[in-house]
N, C-alpha and C positions, 0 to 999 in steps of 0.2 A: 687270861692273867697277863699280872705284867710278866716284862721281864725281871724286878727285882721281887720278886712274890715266885717268879720259878725260880728263879737262884733258893731262894730259901725251901721253896718244897724237897731238897734235898738233890737234886738232879746231881750225875756225875759225870756228867761234859759239859763243865763249865767253867771248861779253867781259866780262860778266857775274855774276854767285853769285845773283842773288834774281831772282823769278821777272820778265819783264816784257811788257811790247807794246811793242811800240813801232809808231810809226804811223807812216805814212809820205802815204797819202793816202785819208782815209776812206768806208769801199763807200758810194754812192749809189744811191737807185733800188736796194735789196737787196730781194730780192723772199721775203718772209716767207713757211715753211714749213708746211702746212697737212695736217692729215689727210687729206682730200681731194685732194689732189698727191703724199702719198706713195702713198697706193693706185693710184692713175691717174697715174702722174709722165706727162709731157711729155718726148717722144723722144727731144728735143732736149739730154735732160736729167741725173744721175746720182746722187741725191741720196740710197742706201741702199746696204749694202754692198756687192751684186750686181743691183744697181739696180734688181730689184721685189722686195715681199716674200715668194715665192714663192724668191725664190735662185738665179735663172734665169740669168743670168749674160748676158744676153740683149737685144744694142740692135737694137731696128728700123730706126736710121740704114743705108741702100744704097742711098749716092752715090759711098764706095769698098768697092770689089764688087771680082767676082771679074777682071774687064778691066781695070782699072785699077791693083792696088792694087799693081803695077809699078815704077808712079809716085809710089808713097807717099812722101812727103822728108821732114823734117824742119825746123818752121816758127819754134820755137821752145825752148830747154832753160833749166833754172833752177839751178842749183845751192845742195843744201837747206844742208851745212854740215856735213853731218854723217857720221860714219860708222857702223857696223854692216850687222843688215838691214833695207833700205827696204819695208816689205808693204803698206802701204794700200793702194788706192788713190785717186785724184785726187777729192774730190770736187766734182760741176761743178752753180751753181743757177744756171741765166740770165745767164750769162758772165765767174759770183764762180765760181776751183778754190780749197780748200780743202787744204793735204795738209796731211798725219800724217805725224811722224818720231819716229828713235829720240829718247832724250830729251828725252821732253817738251815737241817744237817743233809751233807748229802756225803755218802762213806762204799765203796770204790772195792769192794773184795772179790778177792780170786773164787770163782765161783765151784770150783771143784774142790777146793778143799777151804773158803772161809777164811784166810789169809786174809788181813791186808793194805791193800794198798797207798793212798790214799781218802783222806777225809775233810773237809768243805765245813766251816761251824759259822754263820751269820749271823752278821752281830745286830739284833733287835732293838729299835728304843725299846727306851725304860718307859713308853707313855701310851708303849703299843696295845690297846684292849684288843683281843682275841678272843671272837666268841668260836670260830675255829679252830684249832690254835692245831691244823695238824696240814700234810701233804700230799697231794696223791701221785707222787712222781716224776719223772725228767723225759723233757725226751730228747734227742740224740740225730745230730745234722753232723757227715763227716766226721772229726776230729774233734767237735763238741759236745755236750749237751745243755739243757735247758732247766732253770728252774724256778718257777715262778712265787712268789713269797707272799709272806701274809703282813708283811708293808709295805704294798701293792707295787713290785719291783721284778722285773723280769730280768733272769743270768743268766751269761753265756759261761761256763767251765769248760776248763783243757780237759774233756776225754781223759790224757794220759795222768795227767800232772793234777788237775782238783781246783786249777789257780784261774782267778776271773781273766775275764779275755772283754767283758761289753757286762756292762751294769744299766740301765734302763729305767725309769719310775712309768710306775704307769696309768696312776693319777694320786692324790690324797687319803692316806693309810688316814688321817684325825678327820676326814671324815665321814671314817664305816666302809669307806674302800676293803679288798683284802683281795687278795688271791690264793687258793688253796689246788688248785686243779694239775694236774698233770699237762704242759703243753702241747698240745698239735703239731705235727712239723711236717709241712706242705710244700716241696717242690723249690726251700731251703726260704722258705716259709713259717716262723712260729710263731704260729695264734695262742689263744690265750682267752678268758672269758671271766666277768671279775666277780665277784660272793659283795656282800652287802647290801644285797633286799630286804634284809630286816632293819637298814639305816637310812631308808626314804632319797636308794639311790635312783639312778638310770642306769639303764645294763647295758651295755657292751656286748663288741668281741672285734681285737684287734689285734692285727697280725704285722713280724715285723722280720726284718732281713737280720737272714742266720745271720749273717756275718758279722756285721757293724753295729742292731740291733734299734737301726733306723724304723722309725713306724712307717710302715706301706697305706693301710687304710684300717677307718674306721667304723665300725658296724652300731648302731644303736638298737636295743633289742625295743625299747620304746619311738617312738615316731613323733616329731615335730610336727606343727600344725604347714596342712598345706602338704607336707608327705605322704604314701599311702597308708592306712590307717588310724589314722590323724583324726580322725572322725570318730574313731570308739572311745574317745577321751573324751572328761570337758571342762570346760579352764583349762587348768595350770597343772591337774592332776598330773600330765605326764613328765611333766619335770623329774619327783618326786616317786614314781612310781612302780621304781622295784625293779621286774624284771632277770635278775643276775643272771650271769651264764654259766654255773658256775663249776662246768664240769666237762668232760674232754670229749669235742665232737668227732663223729665216723664219719665218713666219707666214701666216694664212690667213684673212683676211680676214671668209670668207662666215660660218666656222664659229667663229669670232674665238678659236683655238686659235692659239700659238706652240710651234713645236718648235724645242728645243733641245736640241743633243749635248753630251754628260757623257761624261768623258774618265776614264781607267786609276783603278784598284784602287792602292791603298799598302797599303805597298811593294812591288815588281813582283810577286818567288817567289807565289803562286798559294795554297802550306799555311802561310803565314806570317798568312795571315786566309780563314780556310777559310767559304765557304756561297759563294752567286751571286752576292753582294755588287751587290744595288739598293741604287743605278741609275747605278752607274757601268759603261761603258764601256755607255748608254744613248740614246735620243734621249725626251726626254718632252714628253708634250704640257700644256704648264699655261695656265689661266684668265689672258688678260691683265690681269683687275679685281683677281686678290686673290691669283694667285701661288698658286690648287692646281694640284699635278698631276690632271689629269684621266683622262690614259694614257699609255702606258708600251712599248718596242721597245729588249730588253733583245739589245745585240747577240753579245755572247758573255758569259759569266756563269767566272765568278770566274777577272778579267783575271790575267794572269800574264807577259805582253807588253811591258807599255807600252802599247798599242795604243790611244789615244787612240780617241773614234769622236765628236770634238768638234765636226766641221762637217756642219752641220745639212740634213739631208736635202733636195732639191731636190720640191717643189710642180711634179709633171706631172699630167696627164690623160691616159693610158696607153691607148691602145684591143688587149684579149687579150678574145681565146677569144669573141669578137662579142660583147663591151660594152666600153663605158667607167671604166676603175680610177681613180680618185681616190690620186696614187700619192706615194708619197716616197720619194726612190730617193738609195741612196745609196752610194758606191762604199767601202763599208769601209777604214782602216788595216790593219784584222782580212784585205782580200784574196782581202775576198768582195764582186761584187757584185750591193746589194740593193732589191729592187724590193719594196715595201710598200705595203699601203694602207689609205688619212687615213678614218677617218666622225669626227665628234664626240667621243667620248667614246671612243672604239676606233684600237688600229693594229692591223694581223695582217699576217701573212705573204703574200705570194704566192709570191715563187720569189725564188730569190739562185745564185751561180756565183763559181768563184775567175775572176777577170782579171788575174793572175799567181800564177807558181807557190807555189806552199806544200803546205806537208810536215807542219802544225798538223792540216788539220780533216779528218775521213775521209768528211764530208761530210755533210748537214746533214737536221734529223729533218723529213719534207712535212709535220705538221699542225704544229706547233710556229716555228720556225724557227728551232731550235736549233739550233747547231754541233754535231756529232763528234769530241771530240779527242782525234789520239793521244798518247798519256800520253807515249806516249817524244818530244814532243818542248815536253813542257808544262815551264818552270822551274821547280825546290826548291829547299831552304835547301840548303846542304851538298854540295849536288852544280852540276856544269859539266854544261851541256841547250844545242843549237844548234835555234836552228828556221829557219825559211823561208816570209814573207820578216823582213825585219830588223825589229830593233823602229819603226823607224822607218816598219814595214810596206809594204804595196802602192802606198798615196799618205800622204803624212804630211795641216796642212791646207789648202795648200795648195787649192784650188778646182777642181769638178768646171762645168764650161756645157752647160747645152741649148737646143741650135736649133728655137724653132716651125715656123723653113722645110722640112730637113732632115727635126726627127723624133728625132734623134740624140745623145746625148750624147758629151761629150768632159772626157777621163779623163785627167790627166796620171799616170801611171806610172810604177813602177821595179819594171824585171822583174830577175829572177837574181841578186837580194840575202842574205844570209844575215848570218845571227850570232848571238851566244849568252853566256849570263856564269852564273859562277858564283854560287849565291843566297846570303845569310848575314844572317842575324837578327842585329839590334844595335839596341841601345834610340835611343828616337828622342831630341830634343835640338832643341828649336825652334828655327828657321828658320836650321837648317843644315840638308842636305840630306840625304833616305835614299830612297835607292834599293832596296837593297837587296842590296846588290852595290858592289861596289870602281867606279868611274869608267872605273877604268884596264885590268879586268879586263873591258867591253866589247867584242866580235865585233864587226865590218861585216866579210862575205868576202862573193865574187859564186861560183856555180855553175862548178862545173868546167862547161869550153868553154862559158859567155858570149860571148858576141860584143856583145851590145850592152847598157847599163843603163839612161836616161831611154826613156820607150815612150810616147808622143802617139797616145789609140786612140781612137774613135768605136763606140761600141754602142747599137748599135738595142734600146731596153727592153721594145718589143714583144714581138721572139722574142728575144730574147738574143742575139743575133748581132757578133762584131764585123764593122766593117763596114770599116776599118781600119786599120793604125798607120803607127806613121810612130817609126823609132827611133833615138838614139842615143847612137854606142859606146862616150863617152874621155865620160860623160857621165850625172848622175844627170838627174832631171827639176824641176825645186822648185820650180813658178809658177805662178800658176793664168789662168786660159783664160777668155775672152772668143770668145761669138759672136754675129755677126750675120747682120741680114734683105740683106745682101750677098755671105751664103754666105759667108763670110771664117771662120777659125777662129784665134786672134791667142795667144802666148803667150811666155812664156819662159822661164828657170828655168835656162837650161843655166853650164856653167864659164863656153862662148869668150865672154861675152860678147851676143850672139846677141840681138834679140826677131826672130821672126818671123811668118808670117800662112800659114796654108795650103787650101787648098779644099776649105771644108766637106763636099761632097758626095765626093769620091774619093782628100783625102787630100796633093793634089800640094802641095810646099812653090812657092810663087808671089812670094816676098820674103822677106828679111829685110835688118837692120841692127844692126851692131854698133853695143856703145854702150860708156858709159863703163868700166860694174861690170858684173857678174854680174847676171839680173833674179829677185827672189821675191816685185815685188809686183805685184798687181792689174791687167789691163787697162781703158783705160775709153774708151765712146765718145761723142761728146757734140755739140752743134751751136750757133755762135754764129755770127747771123747769113749763114745758109743755106749755110754750109762744114761740112764731118764732119772732126771729127777724131778722132783715136784716141791716148790718153796714158798714158806707163808713167811707173811711178818704176824708176829704176836704184840698186840699191844693194847689192850682197853680206854677206853675213853670218848668223848665231845657227846652226840647224840647216845650212842646204844650207850652210854651213864648214866645219864640225861632217862632216858624210855626207864631205863630198872630203877631207879631210884623212884621216879613215882611210880612206877607198876610194884615195887615195894613196900609199899604207903594205905597197900588197896587190900592186904594181910589172903591174899590169898598164894602162898605158900613160894613169893617169890624171891629172890634173896638176891640184895646187891653190894656184896660185901668180893668184888672181882680184883688181885691186886692189880694192878696200874707196871709198866716198864719196860721197853720193847723189843725184845728177840729175833733175831730171824732164823726157821729154822728151814734144816733147807731136808729130805729123807730120798733114799733109795730102795730098792731090795735089795737086800738083806741074802746076797749068793755062798 
């Protein structure tokens, strides 16, 4: 959607065409964000993408629990004024909430009352094509916050006023480069990874100085000739091989290692880019000081299914076979639930199993962790190939969560979906989609006899056993998960617009609230003046809407009439 199309779509927050910071009331007594606070956040704050560097998506607050969640009620709401998919967690720092929305907007709110402090609106170019017009949050450091934009800039804002401190161009949006992620901030470095794998770009992770915006290092996810891993590419395929890194990484502060997920190879059919294609569909272990690749693990080789593996693995200590395994846990888009072992300079395979139905893999090599592909379900140029799960995978980018109470991992999965496409070889035109198939040729179907699609799953990573699941018969599940010390699991993600809470131990549905739109956003929990709150952005769009539209054509009773429009919802227990 271009800026002009957005304006014509009825957006109510478009009164200006220039980047502005409108201040209703500057923030007083703002708490500077230090490395110590990021490494050990106060229980009542949510200052990182998944609250903590380990990516667990877990809140230690327990005022809201299984006994009183039935009394959870909205205490305030705030309309963002824009449409499309709202995917960012509300970021909370000692009573101040920062909400990032589509169309390059950041809103600062009083986290207790919902009153607005200031609002930043970015001017986006008229010719910008936004394949994913969304944003996943702002990073915090000292008295500033950092926004990654769809026109491929990183912007530093004064946290008290929303005014621009610096604005750095990352790459050229006209070539299909763009940014949607929440920046990861470590020791004064603002770290982002780019989107654009469907445009034949070369992926990267890049770090900027938080004070000046100066580039400190840039690591490409696809090696150039002569670099380690370059032998896994043929000819000049590495120049346009994809490997976008468009989700926020996680961080092991003890070994000083960033774990960053890398996306699909480009174009989609694997025989268009022969070889294993490092470091696509991998997790990288990066040195935050230099960006050097310390180690990696590739979830599947020669990606042919558009199976991004960009969600960073969760750092969890798992008890297996009588020892503590410092694990990386990743429910993959490729339908495999991965348990890996992390060491300062290595990542090794521990175990893995399918968590949804797949016909692509015959098994996993026990020594290497390399999945064994069934050639009958691997897309090729010049042939239509069907496979399960669909190209959106067993789980797309929405994040799983880990509970420190139950020791379970909660996965927003999609079961019974299949898809396919006919591979084609076409020349790359910079700035235009380069999928290796025609968009109208992409299929999405349900397995014969399927009785549900979305499935919230609870897994024990120590045993590989599924503990419980909750099925959604007429909707996919496309929303991130929050786990809390109150033995609760919160998730949206369905086309019926509900936000729900489940018993983390049993999977029993304990509470639900219908919202204005479908929920793609990430739930958070925070505390102000002794009261625990649960917050979420409701606002359907982007891939969730595209999947819904595709399913609705299958005559399986799935509705796709989900209203758009963003609203921040904040809940507390009625007293």
